[in-house]
C-alpha positions in Angstrom: 145.9 151.5 54.4 145.6 148.3 56.3 142.5 147.4 58.3 142.8 148.1 62.0 139.3 147.1 63.4 139.3 143.6 64.8 136.7 141.4 66.5 137.6 140.8 70.1 138.0 137.2 71.3 135.2 135.9 73.5 137.5 135.7 76.5 138.3 139.4 76.3 134.7 140.4 75.5 133.5 138.4 78.5 136.0 140.1 80.9 134.9 143.6 79.6 131.2 142.7 80.1 132.0 141.2 83.5 133.4 144.6 84.6 130.0 146.2 84.4 128.2 143.5 86.4 130.8 142.3 88.9 132.6 145.1 90.6 133.5 143.5 93.9 132.6 140.4 95.9 129.3 142.0 97.0 128.3 142.0 93.3 128.7 138.2 93.1 126.6 137.9 96.3 123.8 140.0 94.9 123.6 138.1 91.6 123.7 134.6 93.2 121.1 135.5 95.9 118.8 136.9 93.2 119.2 133.8 91.1 118.3 131.6 94.2 115.2 133.7 94.7 114.1 133.4 91.1 114.5 129.6 91.5 111.7 129.5 94.0 113.9 128.8 97.0 112.4 128.8 100.5 115.9 128.4 102.1 119.0 130.2 101.1 122.4 130.0 102.8 125.3 132.3 102.1 128.8 131.2 103.2 131.7 133.7 102.9 135.5 133.4 103.4 137.8 136.3 103.8 135.1 138.8 102.9 134.5 137.0 99.6 138.1 137.3 98.3 138.7 133.6 98.9 135.3 132.0 98.5 131.6 132.9 98.1 129.1 130.1 98.3 125.3 130.2 97.9 123.2 127.1 98.7 119.5 127.0 97.8 116.7 124.5 97.8 115.0 125.8 94.6 113.9 123.9 91.6 117.4 123.2 90.3 118.5 122.8 86.7 118.7 120.1 84.1 122.1 119.1 82.7 121.5 121.2 79.5 120.2 124.2 81.4 123.1 124.1 83.8 125.6 124.2 80.9 123.7 126.9 79.1 123.5 129.1 82.2 127.2 129.9 81.8 126.6 131.4 78.3 126.2 135.1 77.9 122.6 136.3 77.4 121.2 132.9 78.3 118.1 133.3 80.5 114.8 131.6 81.3 113.2 134.9 82.4 112.3 136.5 79.1 111.8 135.4 75.5 110.9 138.6 73.6 111.4 142.3 73.8 107.8 142.8 75.1 108.7 140.8 78.2 111.0 143.7 79.4 107.9 145.7 80.3 106.4 143.0 82.5 109.3 141.8 84.5 108.6 140.3 87.9 111.8 138.3 88.4 115.0 139.7 90.0 117.2 138.8 87.0 116.5 138.8 83.3 119.6 139.9 81.4 121.3 136.5 81.3 124.7 138.0 82.3 125.4 137.1 85.9 126.8 133.6 85.8 128.6 134.3 82.5 130.3 137.4 84.0 131.2 135.6 87.2 132.7 132.6 85.3 134.8 135.0 83.2 136.8 136.3 86.1 136.7 133.5 88.7 136.7 129.7 89.4 133.1 128.6 89.6 131.7 125.2 90.8 128.0 124.5 90.3 126.1 121.5 91.7 122.4 121.3 90.8 119.6 118.8 90.8 115.9 119.3 89.8 113.2 117.5 91.7 112.3 115.2 88.9 115.8 113.7 88.6 117.6 111.3 90.9 121.1 112.5 90.5 122.6 116.0 90.1 125.2 117.5 87.8 128.5 119.1 88.7 130.3 121.7 86.6 133.7 123.4 87.1 134.2 126.6 85.1 137.5 128.5 85.0 137.7 131.7 83.0 134.6 130.9 80.9 135.8 127.4 80.1 134.1 124.3 81.6 137.0 122.1 82.7 135.0 119.4 84.4 131.5 117.9 84.1 130.1 114.9 86.0 127.0 113.4 87.6 127.0 113.5 91.4 124.7 112.8 94.4 123.0 116.1 95.4 120.1 117.5 97.3 117.3 119.3 95.3 118.4 122.8 94.4 121.6 124.5 93.4 124.9 125.2 95.1 127.3 127.6 93.5 130.8 128.2 94.8 132.9 131.1 93.5 136.7 131.1 94.3 139.6 133.3 93.4 137.6 136.2 92.2 139.5 138.4 89.7 142.3 135.8 89.5 142.8 136.7 85.8 142.1 140.4 86.2 144.9 141.4 88.7 144.3 145.1 88.2 140.7 144.8 89.5 141.7 142.6 92.4 144.4 145.1 93.4 141.7 147.8 93.9 139.6 145.8 96.3 139.5 147.4 99.7 140.2 146.0 103.2 138.3 142.9 104.4 136.0 145.0 106.8 135.0 147.3 104.0 134.4 144.5 101.5 132.4 142.6 104.1 130.3 145.8 104.8 129.3 145.8 101.1 128.4 142.1 101.2 126.2 142.7 104.3 124.6 145.6 102.5 123.5 143.3 99.6 122.5 140.6 102.0 120.3 143.1 103.9 118.6 144.3 100.7 117.7 140.9 99.5 116.6 139.4 102.8 114.5 142.5 103.7 112.6 142.1 100.4 111.8 138.5 101.1 111.0 137.8 104.7 109.0 134.7 103.6 112.4 133.0 102.8 114.8 131.6 105.4 118.3 133.2 105.1 121.6 132.6 106.9 125.0 134.1 106.5 128.3 132.5 107.7 131.6 134.4 107.6 134.9 132.5 108.3 133.0 129.8 110.1 130.9 132.1 112.3 127.2 132.5 111.8 126.5 136.2 111.4 122.7 135.9 110.6 120.1 133.2 111.1 116.8 134.7 109.8 113.8 132.3 109.9 110.7 132.9 107.8 108.9 135.8 109.2 106.9 139.0 108.5 108.6 142.3 107.5 108.8 143.8 111.0 110.3 140.6 112.4 112.9 140.5 109.6 113.9 144.2 110.2 114.4 143.4 113.9 116.3 140.2 113.1 118.7 142.3 110.9 119.1 145.5 112.8 118.5 144.5 116.4 115.6 144.6 118.9 116.2 148.3 119.7 114.7 149.3 116.4 111.4 147.7 117.1 109.9 150.6 119.1 111.2 153.2 116.6 109.1 152.0 113.6 105.9 153.6 112.3 103.9 151.5 109.9 103.1 152.8 106.4 100.2 151.5 104.4 98.6 153.4 101.6 96.9 152.1 98.4 96.0 154.1 95.3 95.2 153.2 91.8 98.8 154.1 90.7 101.0 152.7 93.5 100.7 150.8 96.8 103.2 151.9 99.5 103.8 149.7 102.5 106.6 149.2 105.0 107.9 151.2 108.0 109.5 154.5 108.6 111.3 155.7 111.7 110.2 158.1 114.3 111.9 161.4 114.2 113.9 160.6 117.4 115.4 157.6 115.6 117.1 159.9 112.9 120.8 159.8 112.9 123.7 162.0 111.8 124.9 159.5 109.3 123.1 158.0 106.3 122.1 154.3 106.7 119.2 152.0 107.2 117.4 153.7 104.3 115.7 151.3 101.9 113.3 151.8 99.0 112.1 148.8 97.1 110.0 148.8 93.9 108.3 145.5 93.2 110.6 143.9 95.8 113.7 145.2 94.0 116.0 147.5 95.9 116.6 150.8 94.1 118.8 153.8 94.4 116.9 157.1 93.8 118.0 160.5 95.1 114.7 161.8 93.9 112.6 159.5 96.0 115.0 159.8 99.0 114.3 163.5 98.8 110.6 162.8 98.9 111.1 161.0 102.2 113.3 163.8 103.6 110.7 166.4 102.7 108.1 164.4 104.7 110.2 164.9 107.8 110.5 168.7 107.3 110.2 170.5 110.6 110.5 167.2 112.5 114.2 166.6 112.2 117.2 168.8 111.7 118.4 169.2 108.1 121.7 167.3 108.8 119.9 164.3 110.2 118.8 161.2 108.3 115.6 159.3 108.9 115.3 155.5 108.9 112.9 153.9 106.5 112.0 150.5 104.9 109.5 151.3 102.1 108.0 149.0 99.5 106.3 150.4 96.3 104.2 148.1 94.2 103.7 149.5 90.7 102.4 148.0 87.4 105.6 146.7 85.7 104.4 148.3 82.5 104.8 151.8 84.1 108.5 151.4 85.0 111.7 150.5 83.1 114.3 148.6 85.1 116.5 147.8 82.1 118.6 151.0 82.7 121.9 149.6 84.1 123.4 146.1 84.5 123.2 146.3 88.3 119.4 146.8 88.0 119.3 149.3 90.9 118.1 152.2 88.8 114.5 152.6 87.6 112.7 155.0 85.3 109.2 155.8 86.2 106.4 156.8 83.7 105.5 159.7 86.1 108.2 160.1 88.6 106.7 163.4 90.0 103.5 161.6 90.8 105.3 158.8 92.7 107.3 161.5 94.6 104.1 163.2 95.8 102.4 159.9 96.8 105.5 158.9 98.8 105.8 162.2 100.5 102.2 162.5 101.5 101.9 158.8 102.5 104.7 159.3 105.1 103.2 162.5 106.4 99.9 160.7 106.7 101.5 157.8 108.6 103.5 160.0 110.9 100.4 162.0 111.7 98.2 159.0 112.3 100.6 157.7 114.9 100.9 161.1 116.6 104.6 161.5 115.9 104.4 165.2 115.4 101.8 167.9 116.0 102.8 170.3 113.1 102.9 168.0 110.1 102.1 169.9 107.0 99.6 167.8 105.1 99.1 170.4 102.3 99.5 168.7 99.0 100.3 169.7 95.5 97.0 170.9 93.9 98.1 169.3 90.7 98.4 166.0 92.5 95.1 165.8 94.5 92.0 165.1 92.6 92.2 162.5 89.9 95.0 160.6 91.7 94.0 161.3 95.3 93.3 157.6 96.0 92.4 156.6 99.5 94.3 159.4 101.3 92.4 161.2 104.1 94.4 164.2 105.2 93.9 166.2 108.4 94.2 169.9 108.2 97.4 171.8 108.7 98.2 172.3 112.4 100.7 175.0 113.3 102.6 175.2 116.6 105.6 172.9 116.6 108.9 174.7 116.5 111.9 173.0 114.9 114.9 172.6 117.2 118.2 171.2 116.3 121.7 170.9 117.6 123.3 168.3 119.6 126.9 169.5 120.0 129.7 168.8 122.4 131.4 170.9 125.0 135.1 171.5 124.7 136.8 171.1 128.1 140.6 171.0 127.8 141.4 168.1 125.6 138.0 166.4 126.1 134.6 167.0 124.4 131.4 166.1 126.3 128.1 165.5 124.6 125.5 168.0 125.9 122.2 168.6 124.0 121.2 172.2 123.5 118.4 174.0 121.6 119.0 177.0 119.3 117.2 179.1 116.8 119.6 180.2 114.1 117.5 181.1 111.1 118.1 184.8 111.4 121.9 184.4 111.8 122.0 181.9 108.9 120.3 184.5 106.7 122.6 187.3 107.7 125.8 185.3 107.2 124.6 183.2 104.2 127.4 182.4 101.9 130.2 183.6 104.3 131.6 180.0 104.7 131.9 179.7 100.9 134.4 182.6 100.6 137.8 181.4 99.3 140.9 181.8 101.4 143.1 184.7 100.5 145.9 184.3 103.1 148.6 183.5 100.6 148.4 179.8 101.5 149.4 177.4 98.7 146.3 175.1 98.9 147.7 172.9 96.1 150.8 171.8 98.1 150.8 168.8 100.3 153.9 169.8 102.2 153.2 170.5 105.8 155.1 173.8 105.9 152.8 175.1 103.1 149.9 175.1 105.5 151.6 177.2 108.2 150.6 180.7 108.9 153.0 183.4 107.7 155.1 185.0 110.4 153.1 188.2 109.8 149.8 186.4 110.6 151.2 184.4 113.5 152.6 187.6 115.1 149.1 189.1 115.2 147.2 186.0 116.3 147.8 186.4 120.0 146.4 190.0 119.8 143.4 188.9 117.9 142.6 186.0 120.3 141.9 188.5 123.1 138.8 189.6 121.2 137.8 186.3 119.5 134.1 185.4 119.3 131.9 182.5 118.1 129.7 183.0 115.1 126.4 181.0 114.7 127.7 178.2 116.8 130.0 177.1 113.9 132.9 179.5 113.4 135.5 181.1 115.6 136.2 184.6 114.4 139.6 186.1 115.1 140.8 189.6 114.1 144.3 190.0 112.7 146.2 192.9 111.2 145.6 191.6 107.7 141.9 190.9 108.0 139.5 188.4 109.5 140.1 184.7 110.2 137.2 182.3 110.5 137.9 178.8 111.9 135.4 176.0 111.3 135.3 174.5 114.8 134.2 171.0 113.6 136.8 170.5 110.9 139.5 172.1 113.0 138.8 169.7 115.9 138.7 166.7 113.5 142.2 167.7 112.3 143.5 168.0 115.9 142.1 164.6 116.9 143.2 162.9 113.6 146.8 163.8 114.2 146.6 162.9 117.9 145.2 159.4 117.2 147.5 158.8 114.2 150.5 159.5 116.4 149.2 157.1 119.1 148.7 154.3 116.6 152.1 154.8 115.0 154.1 155.3 118.1 152.5 153.1 120.8 149.4 152.5 122.9 147.5 155.1 124.9 146.7 154.7 128.6 143.4 153.2 129.6 140.9 154.1 132.3 139.5 150.9 133.7 135.7 150.6 134.1 134.6 150.0 137.7 132.1 147.5 136.4 132.6 146.0 132.9 129.6 146.4 130.7 128.5 145.1 127.3 127.6 146.7 124.1 125.4 145.0 121.4 126.2 145.8 117.8 124.4 145.0 114.6 125.9 142.2 112.6 127.6 144.5 110.0 129.2 146.8 112.6 130.2 143.7 114.6 132.2 142.3 111.7 134.0 145.7 111.3 134.7 146.0 115.0 136.1 142.5 115.2 138.7 143.4 112.6 139.6 146.7 114.3 139.8 145.4 117.9 143.6 145.4 118.1 144.0 148.9 116.8 141.0 150.3 118.7 142.5 149.0 121.9 145.8 150.7 121.0 143.8 154.0 121.2 143.1 153.3 124.9 139.9 151.3 124.7 139.8 147.8 126.2 137.2 145.9 124.3 136.7 142.2 124.2 134.6 140.1 121.7 132.0 138.3 123.7 130.3 136.6 120.7 126.9 137.0 119.1 127.7 140.6 118.1 128.3 141.6 121.7 131.4 143.2 123.1 132.6 143.8 126.7 133.9 147.3 127.6 136.6 146.9 130.2 138.1 150.4 129.8 138.2 153.6 127.8 140.9 156.1 126.8 142.3 158.3 129.6 141.0 161.9 129.1 137.7 160.9 127.5 135.0 162.7 129.4 132.9 160.5 131.7 129.7 161.9 130.2 130.6 160.7 126.7 128.2 158.2 125.3 130.7 155.3 124.8 128.2 153.0 123.1 127.3 155.6 120.5 131.0 156.5 120.0 132.0 152.9 119.3 129.0 152.4 117.0 130.0 155.6 115.0 133.6 154.5 114.8 132.6 151.2 113.2 130.2 152.9 110.8 132.6 155.7 109.7 135.4 153.2 109.2 133.4 151.0 106.9 132.1 154.1 104.9 135.7 155.2 104.1 135.8 155.1 100.3 139.4 156.1 99.7 141.5 153.5 97.9 144.8 152.7 99.5 143.9 154.2 102.9 145.8 152.3 105.6 144.1 151.0 108.7 145.8 153.6 110.9 144.8 156.5 108.8 141.2 155.2 108.3 140.7 154.5 112.0 142.2 157.8 113.0 139.8 159.6 110.7 136.9 157.6 111.9 137.7 158.2 115.5 138.2 161.9 114.9 134.9 162.2 113.0 133.0 160.3 115.6 134.4 162.1 118.7 134.9 165.6 117.4 132.7 168.6 118.3 130.0 169.4 115.9 128.7 172.7 114.4 126.1 174.3 116.7 128.0 173.8 120.0 128.6 177.0 122.0 132.2 177.3 123.2 133.6 179.4 126.0 136.4 181.8 125.3 139.0 179.6 126.9 137.8 176.7 124.8 138.1 178.7 121.6 141.6 179.7 122.4 142.7 176.2 123.2 141.2 174.8 120.0 142.9 177.6 117.9 146.3 177.0 119.5 146.0 173.2 119.1 145.0 173.6 115.4 148.0 175.7 114.5 150.2 173.3 116.3 149.2 170.6 113.8 151.4 169.5 110.9 148.6 170.3 108.4 146.2 172.8 110.0 144.7 174.0 106.7 142.4 171.0 106.0 140.5 168.4 107.9 141.3 164.7 107.3 138.5 164.6 104.7 139.9 167.5 102.8 137.5 170.3 104.0 139.0 173.7 105.0 139.7 174.3 108.7 139.9 178.1 108.3 139.7 180.9 105.8 141.2 184.4 105.9 139.3 187.4 104.5 141.7 190.3 103.9 140.8 193.9 104.5 140.9 194.6 100.7 138.2 191.9 100.2 136.0 193.4 103.0 136.4 196.9 101.5 135.4 195.6 98.1 132.3 193.9 99.4 131.1 197.0 101.3 131.8 199.3 98.3 130.8 197.2 95.3 
């Protein structure tokens, strides 16, 4: 038998390794910005073209590199950050693996110009596919400039899976936010296609947060500052009224390194228990300082995952710190400051907790009123704990209405003639359950319609038809007004303006992340919060993760998600009838645009079994 195991050529091995580190243009941005920080820079400029697909350039004024170091930096596992295995447990730098430049150079055209302070001239290298094709001395300022062009030029399969420019730019902005938030003492700027998106001078943390997310966030922040012998927690958390229905503006840093941790995010959410509804997301910018010997950051090449020596202890410290801060600033009157008895004592640190204070009742629900073809935002209060307990698990029942859920053909989602013939009779006695479901009796059983997913399906098909067939009529504003966006949403909205205006809006880019509203779609209720609607559209669009989703489908889904009614909204009988009729007039009424069920049918046999089992 002949030998079949072969040693891969370096070119292929480098491309495989690059796939772990460089997943999209934002990955390049992250690695280059972190290298600039490790170089001791006080000024860092990021210049992007075509959302990083054409060019990514990072200019810093750091210490620069010698000719030998510059050449070595393109080699795999070449680093100045560590020299022995023991150094892995005392890492303070952003990078240490020695993979970033080597990975980038393996799949792109890279130009580096660098000069250390002690040398009069700099060095210029051009690297294409891990091969240095040019090396020369040049005049240069102190520091390093790295330009990355034609990303994935030799990996066409990876380039094919890049998303639209607005989505890729959103990922780049996410990385820029994380790095610039962690280092307010450094000047950062970001230019995209010749337009300055951010200009962030040296500042303190709160000024940096306002510089990135806008002045409106300033009054919503509560400072956090707790120090113990195990961990120091600083930063800001948002007031409960600043919580949003979508995740975002949630940052946890450990030793100035942004991390992703569902466990610690849960600790933050638990601190807001009874202060915000379960479906809401708080805003927070939290920095944890921990002895590097008590954590392991060498878990994944992206270095966004960390293992803690005692994760449960950190969880409790974080949870109690936030409750303490919210209580100190009189955010809520029923904060539960009870702590884990296994946690208080030896590790109680400097916490001084007030006693438990009962009395604040949780309220939730901010739905929309269905009026014909329009839905109007109208806050309401409700207490649904008892109903939720009675009907717990009902929404999880599987449909038994003979629908072929695996088929994508439109006709497969239509009601049977038998069901359709009984729907009119059932709608005379329809009712709303728990502010979430429309209950309709039919001859074969009981139908439950999810009012939120049903309305999203209705709106999705409506907006998709508009975008594919022509423009919708516009209601002119009596007095044009402006809306200010954050930089990331502004970039998304600019790219979407033509299509958004096709839906009946009349928006104009006014510059500096500001837009003028000249008109809104006809039929949109006058009480709708237009500013919030536009903000949500931009956010939902950029969060779409589906590969190959066209701009019309994505925007229609975003518009439907942003403007549809929500669970918890009380509907009148006429409104429930209208929603039901419009749902079953859709081409695919069985599922929402995101794939969730719009209705289920529980047959009499199933009900009989449940009562007699």
